[in-house]
Kinemage of the C-alpha trace (Angstrom):
@kinemage 1
@onewidth
@group {chain A} dominant
@subgroup {mainchain}
@vectorlist {calphas} color= white
{ca met a 1} P -0.179 0.048 -0.036
{ca his a 2} L 1.096 3.670 -0.707
{ca lys a 3} L 2.533 5.303 2.203
{ca ala a 4} L 0.101 8.200 1.670
{ca gln a 5} L -2.677 5.627 1.818
{ca thr a 6} L -1.283 4.258 4.819
{ca his a 7} L -1.425 7.620 6.508
{ca thr a 8} L -4.699 8.622 5.384
{ca asn a 9} L -6.275 5.251 6.610
{ca met a 10} L -4.515 5.647 10.066
{ca ile a 11} L -5.533 9.128 10.568
{ca arg a 12} L -9.117 8.628 9.157
{ca ala a 13} L -9.701 5.579 11.704
{ca glu a 14} L -8.114 7.691 14.672
{ca ala a 15} L -10.424 10.537 14.035
{ca gln a 16} L -13.526 8.400 14.111
{ca arg a 17} L -12.465 6.981 17.330
{ca leu a 18} L -12.111 10.332 19.024
{ca gly a 19} L -15.665 11.059 17.994
{ca phe a 20} L -15.349 12.659 14.611
{ca asp a 21} L -18.382 11.787 12.379
{ca gln a 22} L -16.620 12.360 9.074
{ca val a 23} L -13.233 12.822 7.674
{ca gly a 24} L -12.113 14.225 4.440
{ca met a 25} L -8.826 14.949 2.676
{ca ala a 26} L -7.657 17.946 0.458
{ca lys a 27} L -4.779 19.074 -1.266
{ca ala a 28} L -3.321 22.263 0.399
{ca glu a 29} L -3.145 25.008 -2.393
{ca phe a 30} L -4.195 28.176 -3.010
{ca met a 31} L -7.910 28.859 -3.240
{ca glu a 32} L -8.175 30.911 -6.504
{ca glu a 33} L -12.168 30.738 -7.007
{ca glu a 34} L -12.950 31.015 -3.324
{ca ala a 35} L -10.653 34.193 -2.727
{ca arg a 36} L -12.480 35.621 -5.795
{ca his a 37} L -15.851 34.945 -3.954
{ca leu a 38} L -14.467 36.349 -0.643
{ca glu a 39} L -13.312 39.324 -2.250
{ca gln a 40} L -16.592 40.218 -3.945
{ca trp a 41} L -18.580 39.301 -0.653
{ca leu a 42} L -16.119 41.823 1.122
{ca gln a 43} L -16.668 44.531 -1.383
{ca gln a 44} L -20.338 44.464 -1.099
{ca gly a 45} L -20.049 44.984 2.474
{ca met a 46} L -21.841 41.578 3.243
{ca his a 47} L -19.674 41.006 6.444
{ca gly a 48} L -21.342 44.060 8.412
{ca gln a 49} L -19.240 44.877 11.216
{ca met a 50} L -17.324 41.537 11.332
{ca his a 51} L -14.209 43.523 10.272
{ca tyr a 52} L -12.085 40.563 11.192
{ca met a 53} L -13.146 38.886 8.301
{ca ala a 54} L -11.153 41.041 5.959
{ca asn a 55} L -8.088 40.640 7.852
{ca his a 56} L -5.432 38.190 6.808
{ca phe a 57} L -6.923 37.693 3.218
{ca asp a 58} L -3.747 36.067 2.105
{ca lys a 59} L -3.858 33.433 5.053
{ca arg a 60} L -7.504 32.899 4.293
{ca val a 61} L -6.977 31.487 0.921
{ca asp a 62} L -3.493 30.037 1.079
{ca pro a 63} L -3.048 27.426 3.791
{ca thr a 64} L 0.915 27.525 3.105
{ca gln a 65} L 0.698 30.900 4.884
{ca leu a 66} L -0.561 29.323 8.026
{ca val a 67} L 1.672 25.953 8.148
{ca pro a 68} L 4.774 26.616 5.952
{ca gly a 69} L 5.309 23.747 3.468
{ca ala a 70} L 1.826 22.613 4.039
{ca lys a 71} L 0.591 19.497 1.562
{ca ser a 72} L -2.690 18.495 3.159
{ca val a 73} L -5.702 20.007 4.590
{ca ile a 74} L -7.745 17.510 6.723
{ca ser a 75} L -11.462 18.462 7.091
{ca leu a 76} L -13.558 17.096 10.056
{ca val a 77} L -17.201 16.682 11.103
{ca tyr a 78} L -18.260 16.964 14.726
{ca asn a 79} L -22.057 16.440 15.019
{ca tyr a 80} L -24.182 18.648 17.728
{ca tyr a 81} L -27.747 17.937 16.727
{ca asn a 82} L -30.112 17.848 19.687
{ca pro a 83} L -33.881 17.020 18.983
{ca ala a 84} L -35.034 18.301 22.338
{ca lys a 85} L -36.347 21.960 22.161
{ca gln a 86} L -36.910 24.720 24.679
{ca glu a 87} L -40.299 23.842 26.366
{ca asp a 88} L -42.095 27.158 26.524
{ca pro a 89} L -42.916 27.849 22.809
{ca thr a 90} L -43.174 31.400 23.501
{ca ala a 91} L -39.535 31.852 25.200
{ca pro a 92} L -36.948 33.387 23.226
{ca lys a 93} L -34.958 31.053 21.290
{ca ile a 94} L -31.403 30.088 21.377
{ca ser a 95} L -29.686 28.145 18.351
{ca gln a 96} L -28.932 24.512 19.368
{ca tyr a 97} L -25.178 24.700 18.859
{ca ala a 98} L -24.923 26.825 21.975
{ca tyr a 99} L -26.845 24.669 24.212
{ca gly a 100} L -23.883 22.948 25.722
{ca lys a 101} L -20.126 23.648 26.466
{ca asp a 102} L -18.486 25.902 23.978
{ca tyr a 103} L -17.568 23.724 20.983
{ca his a 104} L -13.987 25.686 20.467
{ca phe a 105} L -12.851 23.726 23.519
{ca val a 106} L -14.476 20.400 22.954
{ca val a 107} L -13.662 19.777 19.348
{ca lys a 108} L -10.108 21.669 19.962
{ca asp a 109} L -9.231 19.037 22.404
{ca lys a 110} L -9.679 16.271 20.081
{ca leu a 111} L -8.259 17.742 17.276
{ca lys a 112} L -4.964 18.356 19.343
{ca ala a 113} L -5.222 14.641 20.296
{ca leu a 114} L -5.147 13.583 16.766
{ca leu a 115} L -2.291 15.979 16.087
{ca gln a 116} L -0.436 14.174 18.859
{ca phe a 117} L -1.396 10.737 17.382
{ca ile a 118} L -0.236 11.731 13.837
{ca gln a 119} L 3.166 13.005 15.295
{ca gln a 120} L 3.446 9.851 17.344
{ca glu a 121} L 2.664 7.146 14.795
{ca ile a 122} L 3.915 8.728 11.825
{ca gly a 123} L 6.901 10.979 12.940
{ca glu a 124} L 8.204 14.510 12.249
{ca val a 125} L 4.995 16.190 11.000
{ca gln a 126} L 4.425 19.627 11.250
{ca gly a 127} L 0.763 21.032 11.452
{ca arg a 128} L -1.880 23.274 13.263
{ca cys a 129} L -5.494 22.558 14.592
{ca phe a 130} L -8.315 25.063 13.556
{ca val a 131} L -11.851 25.230 15.156
{ca asp a 132} L -13.405 28.412 13.985
{ca ser a 133} L -10.560 30.395 15.417
{ca ala a 134} L -8.211 31.451 12.776
{ca pro a 135} L -8.304 32.595 9.208
{ca val a 136} L -9.457 29.369 7.549
{ca leu a 137} L -12.159 29.034 4.854
{ca glu a 138} L -13.453 26.006 6.873
{ca arg a 139} L -16.728 25.432 4.812
{ca asp a 140} L -14.603 25.670 1.726
{ca trp a 141} L -11.939 23.139 2.623
{ca ala a 142} L -14.876 20.890 3.872
{ca lys a 143} L -16.357 21.029 0.229
{ca arg a 144} L -13.106 20.419 -1.296
{ca ser a 145} L -12.551 17.488 1.081
{ca gly a 146} L -15.847 15.736 -0.054
{ca leu a 147} L -17.512 16.149 3.172
{ca gly a 148} L -20.460 17.799 1.453
{ca trp a 149} L -21.657 20.625 -0.773
{ca val a 150} L -22.445 24.298 0.001
{ca gly a 151} L -26.320 24.524 -0.180
{ca arg a 152} L -28.283 27.580 -0.843
{ca asn a 153} L -28.064 28.516 2.622
{ca thr a 154} L -24.437 28.902 2.065
{ca leu a 155} L -23.879 26.032 5.082
{ca leu a 156} L -22.277 22.572 4.187
{ca ile a 157} L -24.598 20.074 3.658
{ca asn a 158} L -23.757 16.319 3.821
{ca pro a 159} L -26.354 13.756 2.340
{ca lys a 160} L -26.079 11.487 5.476
{ca ala a 161} L -25.824 14.174 8.308
{ca gly a 162} L -27.569 17.356 6.988
{ca ser a 163} L -25.739 20.377 8.449
{ca tyr a 164} L -26.145 20.378 12.265
{ca phe a 165} L -22.323 20.073 12.920
{ca phe a 166} L -19.067 22.027 13.594
{ca leu a 167} L -16.567 21.987 11.235
{ca ala a 168} L -12.464 21.670 12.265
{ca glu a 169} L -9.458 21.645 10.257
{ca leu a 170} L -5.809 20.453 10.486
{ca ile a 171} L -3.033 21.523 8.100
{ca leu a 172} L 0.006 19.355 7.827
{ca asp a 173} L 3.046 19.206 5.832
{ca leu a 174} L 2.254 15.464 5.263
{ca glu a 175} L 0.992 14.215 1.840
{ca leu a 176} L -2.158 12.366 2.103
{ca glu a 177} L -4.561 10.415 -0.392
{ca tyr a 178} L -7.246 13.232 -1.457
{ca asp a 179} L -11.068 13.014 -1.652
{ca ala a 180} L -13.041 14.167 -4.852
{ca pro a 181} L -15.680 17.167 -4.079
{ca met a 182} L -19.305 15.981 -3.975
{ca arg a 183} L -22.019 17.666 -6.365
{ca asp a 184} L -24.683 19.948 -5.265
{ca tyr a 185} L -27.994 18.073 -4.421
{ca cys a 186} L -29.821 21.218 -3.456
{ca gly a 187} L -31.994 20.770 -6.762
{ca thr a 188} L -34.760 23.388 -7.200
{ca cys a 189} L -35.485 23.473 -3.438
{ca arg a 190} L -35.584 26.877 -2.164
{ca arg a 191} L -37.106 26.353 1.528
{ca cys a 192} L -34.293 28.302 3.269
{ca ile a 193} L -34.533 31.175 0.879
{ca asp a 194} L -38.484 31.412 1.530
{ca ala a 195} L -38.053 30.719 5.328
{ca cys a 196} L -35.274 33.132 6.312
{ca pro a 197} L -36.856 35.702 8.536
{ca thr a 198} L -35.014 38.742 7.423
{ca glu a 199} L -34.716 37.740 3.879
{ca ala a 200} L -30.826 37.722 4.445
{ca ile a 201} L -30.363 34.696 1.602
{ca ser a 202} L -30.285 36.253 -1.883
{ca pro a 203} L -33.043 35.301 -4.145
{ca glu a 204} L -31.300 32.328 -6.122
{ca gly a 205} L -29.466 31.343 -3.020
{ca tyr a 206} L -25.639 30.678 -2.450
{ca leu a 207} L -25.081 34.181 -1.249
{ca val a 208} L -25.918 35.574 2.462
{ca asp a 209} L -25.973 38.947 3.305
{ca gly a 210} L -24.302 38.344 6.785
{ca ser a 211} L -25.379 41.999 8.047
{ca lys a 212} L -29.217 40.937 7.935
{ca cys a 213} L -28.466 37.327 9.323
{ca ile a 214} L -30.003 37.067 12.679
{ca ser a 215} L -27.019 35.202 13.977
{ca tyr a 216} L -24.954 38.315 13.101
{ca leu a 217} L -27.475 40.736 14.675
{ca thr a 218} L -27.732 38.709 17.967
{ca ile a 219} L -24.235 37.621 18.309
{ca glu a 220} L -21.549 39.882 16.197
{ca leu a 221} L -23.246 43.284 16.197
{ca arg a 222} L -22.027 45.135 19.182
{ca glu a 223} L -24.444 48.383 18.845
{ca ala a 224} L -28.138 48.473 18.846
{ca ile a 225} L -29.963 46.205 16.415
{ca pro a 226} L -31.479 48.471 13.788
{ca asp a 227} L -35.336 48.974 13.800
{ca glu a 228} L -35.684 47.695 10.288
{ca phe a 229} L -35.460 44.288 11.822
{ca lys a 230} L -38.159 44.774 14.172
{ca gly a 231} L -40.800 42.028 13.916
{ca lys a 232} L -38.569 39.879 11.738
{ca met a 233} L -36.347 38.190 14.392
{ca asp a 234} L -38.596 35.213 14.653
{ca asn a 235} L -38.286 35.290 18.517
{ca trp a 236} L -34.479 34.496 18.134
{ca met a 237} L -32.158 35.734 21.017
{ca phe a 238} L -29.025 33.957 20.401
{ca gly a 239} L -28.268 32.408 16.717
{ca cys a 240} L -30.780 31.207 14.297
{ca asp a 241} L -31.605 27.968 13.042
{ca val a 242} L -34.235 28.683 10.676
{ca cys a 243} L -32.466 27.648 7.285
{ca gln a 244} L -31.241 24.433 8.747
{ca asp a 245} L -34.427 23.489 10.474
{ca val a 246} L -36.318 23.950 7.122
{ca cys a 247} L -33.871 22.069 5.257
{ca pro a 248} L -34.814 18.453 3.853
{ca trp a 249} L -31.421 17.072 4.241
{ca asn a 250} L -31.763 17.622 8.242
{ca arg a 251} L -34.038 14.801 8.408
{ca phe a 252} L -31.186 12.476 8.350
{ca ser a 253} L -29.805 14.484 11.269
{ca glu a 254} L -29.117 12.042 14.084
{ca ala a 255} L -28.587 13.146 18.209
{ca his a 256} L -25.242 13.825 18.947
{ca gln a 257} L -23.252 11.487 21.290
{ca glu a 258} L -21.246 14.163 23.170
{ca pro a 259} L -21.945 14.617 26.809
{ca ala a 260} L -20.305 18.015 26.897
{ca phe a 261} L -22.907 19.476 24.451
{ca ala a 262} L -25.803 18.450 26.827
{ca pro a 263} L -27.614 21.819 27.650
{ca his a 264} L -27.732 23.073 31.435
{ca pro a 265} L -30.529 21.285 33.392
{ca asp a 266} L -32.385 24.658 33.642
{ca leu a 267} L -31.791 25.923 30.168
{ca leu a 268} L -34.540 24.367 28.185
{ca gly a 269} L -37.219 24.563 30.986
{ca met a 270} L -36.742 28.504 31.403
{ca arg a 271} L -40.160 30.217 30.508
{ca lys a 272} L -40.561 33.384 28.820
{ca ala a 273} L -40.632 35.632 32.140
{ca glu a 274} L -37.657 33.997 33.249
{ca trp a 275} L -35.546 34.827 30.507
{ca glu a 276} L -37.063 38.504 30.273
{ca glu a 277} L -35.792 38.949 33.996
{ca ile a 278} L -32.709 36.963 33.813
{ca thr a 279} L -29.962 38.051 36.260
{ca gln a 280} L -26.206 38.239 35.608
{ca glu a 281} L -25.855 35.381 38.418
{ca val a 282} L -28.281 33.465 36.484
{ca phe a 283} L -26.527 33.895 33.176
{ca asn a 284} L -23.199 33.138 34.686
{ca gln a 285} L -24.719 29.847 36.040
{ca ile a 286} L -26.429 28.828 32.786
{ca phe a 287} L -23.841 29.720 30.359
{ca gln a 288} L -20.740 29.177 32.317
{ca his a 289} L -18.800 27.077 29.692
{ca ser a 290} L -21.217 28.075 26.835
{ca ala a 291} L -20.918 30.397 23.527
{ca val a 292} L -23.633 32.242 24.606
{ca lys a 293} L -20.886 33.952 26.875
{ca arg a 294} L -19.654 35.774 23.905
{ca thr a 295} L -22.459 38.058 23.737
{ca lys a 296} L -22.203 38.493 27.422
{ca trp a 297} L -25.312 39.133 29.953
{ca asp a 298} L -25.963 42.866 28.513
{ca gly a 299} L -25.703 41.463 24.981
{ca leu a 300} L -28.438 38.946 25.588
{ca gln a 301} L -30.223 41.331 27.466
{ca arg a 302} L -30.282 43.751 24.540
{ca asn a 303} L -31.606 40.919 22.142
{ca ile a 304} L -34.104 40.044 24.554
{ca lys a 305} L -35.569 43.595 25.138
{ca phe a 306} L -35.420 44.246 21.188
{ca leu a 307} L -37.966 40.961 20.990
{ca lys a 308} L -40.312 42.326 23.484
{ca glu a 309} L -40.512 45.440 21.898
{ca glu a 310} L -41.535 43.891 18.521
């Protein structure tokens, strides 16, 4: 067996043992087409106040700028789907990716363990781990690695698992066997476009105006939510799952098996009034290790107040 294939099989098996649901390999190279798309998106101001998206442009589109001598990009999928919903249908909603412990820590630890395994079993391999934490076009690398296609909602969709998963990457100076990209299976479906409460997805899909996306408005935006979005927030106080909830491919989503992603015992049971009166103390208890901490207590209060005024 060819050395690259042996290494690929070893890495794939260990990644799945660590709990990653799927693994794909792509050749580390300059991303010409993706660079063009990113530049257009930035020029149109669709990143809103996410100014960091315009930083380190060269690193975003060239993995050798992140890992000198990089030969391969390994993309990995980690499921977070939770079929449990908040009990009060009138309570302000939280995107399910933030139910449990912050994924940056959970997935990064597993990724570090995988890199350690590679260095122990294969030898002198230089590499870096990325979990939504550096200038890496993770969705595009996952597409190149054959883990799915980019849907009309601009999320990566996998035909066996839908889209409720985190993406992670390992960039290595090790040659591997590479996977072929998958074709687009969205067909004529427009459910995500029609369902988006703020019309953030372009009429034909495949393009999202980030500055209109509810996830951006409730998490990334640091100032007041513009009045034009009153009555359009669909009761989301942190993130938004609408374009995933309506996607037919998510009927194949299966409940995650990660204990760290289990919600705080009180989270799903909180009533509307309790959210509206949430104190700093309760916020710290419920979201101690959660990604919701990113918006802070006053940010969540701003969002809840905005929903109340709708």
